[in-house]
Every structure is written in structure tokens, then in C-alpha cells.
Steps between C-alpha positions, in 0.01 A plus 500: 500500500550404135839349579353290779410156363260449792295813425155450348287778352138548599226464239443877514868568426500258208173643363634855517826396331297333223290812448809720469675251272205485259462879513869565425544231231150531350516121465204314654684167444810604693439239772532208259806654338664548839427135582665393172824664609483416870732199483755699299532787750781542751237512773412136441867400545497163674165411344644525146805293599266243651284488185788461258617195695197308376533294185151565368214743557299200624740456792494875574121516497481199735677711763283809447308451824815532706667766287197726464482545876814715460303736273153510654336393824147531361445160341560128490630348178453140390670368187433188298662382180328266257739538205877557478445848353194607697419602857175593667514747785210561734515813716268531800493811716559464871206586729416872530721591201360712220698524182467744212493399131839665439657261752361204305649650180835546674499137614421386144798702375721345767394151391587596142844618606588163656466315171669787317808489723531123445403470132559847356136522386175612661264209569134480408284554807129424518318657794158326492405569863563835669419637843408829336249337266289317760744210543591349836868497400730600217601215272786532254583234242852568378641338186853561373728385221797293610824684434801336342704562815246318721508200267880502512494525881274194519727305266799601711335378820399168343852453362647571844269248666569242228878553531476466879308175469753356255 
């Protein structure tokens, strides 16, 4: 079943796996750490290739709603971007879905990993609204430092467009 990309685990299976993982590692923050490495694993394969094709984290976060459906069927993700180095992600659970706090932590780690894979550094993430703290959604405000390579990629694209126009 693990090798089947169309297989989805039940909430009970995921909860039991989480319990065993915390028990074996003695690390209550294991979910966030796993999320931080999720885009670097072989299991994410095509997802990582897809992410690295984006020029900036902003572009990658804009596509989170479509991409995240490959990871979880429990929620709807909306992304907005007000600054070139910032994205706001709003996560709303689908009807009749209950999520545990460790799943929120794992998602936060996954969001961190996207900026890390594109900039080489972990972003700053504010999580002012949370489903597990009486919120109606989870809101993440992600801010990252622009990497030198992303600046060079932008310059390259502008130069290509300018050369084409000339």
C-alpha cells in the first residue's frame, strides 16, 4: 500500500503511527521536523522536482492549493501574497474532518521546507490563527530572505526578455 500513490491512510492509522513515532524517538516535535524534510525525501519525488522549477518561494506558495492536494485530502488551502518575500496561507478543513495538533505542526514544517529548498534557509512563520486554539482556520504568514540564486534567476529572465525584444 505504501508504494501505491493512490493509497490514503485513515485518521486512526496516522494517529497510531504518530504515537509510535513519538514513543520511539522521544521527540514530541517530530511532526514538525518530519514536515521540514518532507520535500527533500525520495517519497516526494515529482513534488520536489515541481517545486524546484519555481523561481521564488512566492511562486511556489501560490500553487500550494493545488500541490497540497497530493499530500492531504483533509483541507482547502488559499494563498495570498502581499510582498515579494511574504505569503499568507489560510488552511480550512473540509466538512466532517477532524485534525490533530501534530498534523498542523507537520504542515507548518512542510511550509518551512518549501522556502528552504528554494532559498537554502528556513523562513520565519507566524501562526496567529490556529484550528487547535479556537480558530476557524489555520493561518500562516511566511516570510523568507531572497537568495542570491533567485535574484540571479530573475535577472536572467529579464535579460532574456529584453534580448528577445531587441
